[in-house]
BALUMLO-699435 format. One record per residue (C-alpha): residue in three letters; x, y, z. Coordinates in steps of 0.001 Angstrom, whole numbers, plus 500000, padded with zeros to 6 digits. Layout:
N
ALAXYZ ...
END
This chain:
185
UNK499832500187499863 UNK503036502237501000 UNK503978502093497653 UNK500841502472495942 UNK501244505455497739 UNK504043506604497072 UNK503996505710493395 UNK500578508007492553 UNK502138511156494798 UNK505367510755492528 UNK503183510869489167 UNK501323513853490387 UNK504447515978491289 UNK505908515268487881 UNK502474516195486358 UNK502621519228488209 UNK506092520325487286 UNK505533519268483766 UNK502468521864484046 UNK504184524337485377 UNK506795524152482660 UNK504827524211479962 UNK502575527085481880 UNK506038529341482072 UNK506621528221478540 UNK503282530092477356 UNK503870532828479477 UNK508000533296478148 UNK506441532336474649 UNK503883535710474754 UNK506921537580473611 UNK506254536543470296 UNK503203537546469942 UNK501762539598466671 UNK498817541996466954 UNK495259540940465239 UNK492206543130464747 UNK493509544983468745 UNK494066541396470100 UNK497672540154470484 UNK497678536778469608 UNK500143534838471392 UNK500354531294469655 UNK502801529421472153 UNK499701529565474655 UNK497511527337472004 UNK500807525414471344 UNK501028524377475189 UNK497199523875475296 UNK498086520885473341 UNK500756519964475247 UNK498741519650477949 UNK496046517494476289 UNK498198514799475544 UNK500105514463478234 UNK498345515940481482 UNK494823515813480657 UNK491920518893480707 UNK492022519736484150 UNK495630520487483860 UNK495443522185480678 UNK492564524446481939 UNK494709525329485160 UNK497892525660483218 UNK495790528262481029 UNK494472529722483219 UNK497776530929485311 UNK499585532006482229 UNK496122534252481203 UNK496832535638484706 UNK500618536162484492 UNK500580537459480798 UNK498494540285481811 UNK500094540827485440 UNK503356541484483063 UNK501290543003480696 UNK502276540647477982 UNK498644539923477102 UNK495174541173477646 UNK492112539971479368 UNK490526538325476332 UNK493579535616476985 UNK491528534242479706 UNK488180533055477243 UNK490415531886474549 UNK492837529851476228 UNK491044528269478581 UNK488137527128476385 UNK490772525881473889 UNK492366523685476250 UNK489470522251478151 UNK488303521375474827 UNK491385519836473379 UNK492055518098476689 UNK488403516741476827 UNK488513515844472967 UNK491848513691473519 UNK490955511960476814 UNK487468510507474599 UNK489464509764471832 UNK491312507633474272 UNK489840504418472435 UNK490986505336468751 UNK493809502653467863 UNK495635505525465285 UNK497203508127467675 UNK497558510697464395 UNK493491510746464228 UNK493649511299467629 UNK495867513923467428 UNK493702515610464566 UNK490712515622466724 UNK492752517532469250 UNK494150519730466878 UNK490370520589465975 UNK489548520901468965 UNK491563523872470207 UNK491017525619466585 UNK487274525392467465 UNK487445525732470982 UNK489815529032471402 UNK489196530209467602 UNK485079530243467648 UNK484024529212471187 UNK486583531018472696 UNK485972534421470235 UNK482918534133471081 UNK482806533914475067 UNK485421536880474667 UNK482749539548473538 UNK480664539712476937 UNK484194539269479140 UNK485132542740476666 UNK481687544074477704 UNK481601543568481144 UNK485504543579482539 UNK486819546355479711 UNK484316548380479532 UNK481711549443477120 UNK483992551145474342 UNK485655547073474149 UNK481834546031473659 UNK481032548086471550 UNK482713546064468718 UNK480556542855467019 UNK480375539877468899 UNK482268537791466452 UNK485078540327466335 UNK487177538338468244 UNK486947535288465709 UNK489360536319463500 UNK492118536888465519 UNK491674534467467738 UNK491643531701465026 UNK494873532835463500 UNK496702532560466704 UNK495704529369467427 UNK496136528320463738 UNK499508528840463741 UNK500099527105467801 UNK497873524386466723 UNK500089523321463776 UNK503122524280465831 UNK502123521283468335 UNK500967519585465758 UNK504603518976463952 UNK506438518626467121 UNK504144516129468718 UNK504558514068465228 UNK508201514429465295 UNK508374513169469199 UNK505976510104467829 UNK508252509313464524 UNK511713509366466930 UNK509468507081469170 UNK510027509488472206 UNK506002509918472658 UNK505255506440474030 UNK508069506324476931 UNK507183510137477511 UNK503175509239477977 UNK504044506018480438 UNK506045508060482950 UNK503116510212483199 UNK500684507379483585 
END
C-alpha cells in the first residue's frame, strides 16, 4: 500500500512540474506575439494547450491556461481576452484527446485534438471574449461586433496548433512519445 501511495504522489508531482514548465513556456512564449485586430495573438499558448491535452489532461490544461493568462496580464504581455480564448481551447482539446482514447490511430486522435483546440479557442473562445470585453473592459470594448474576436483568435490558434502538431508528430516518429506518456501514467 505504501508503494502505491508513493507512486501516485510521485506521478502527481511529475504532472504538476510538467504543468508548471508548460505554463512558464506559455508565459515566456508571449514575447512572440503579434497584433491582429486589437487582439494580441500568442500562438505559443495554443501549442501549450495541445501539449497539456496530450500529456496531462483537460484539468491541468485549463489550470495552465488560467495561470499563464493571469501571469501574462500581470506582466502586461497579454489582454483579458487571453482568459476565455486559452481556457476554452485547453478544455475542449483536453476533453477531446481523453474521449478519443479508444481510437487505435494516434494520428487521428491528434488531428481531432488540434481541431478541438482551434474550435475551442478560435470560435467558442472568440465568442466568450465578447462578454468579457463588455463587463471587464467597458462599453467601448464591447462596441465591436460579438464575433469580432473570432478572426484573431483563429489566426493565433491555427498557428500554435500547427506548431504543436509538427512537434508531437516528430516525437511520435522518434519513438519518444510513448516513453513520455508512460512516465506520466
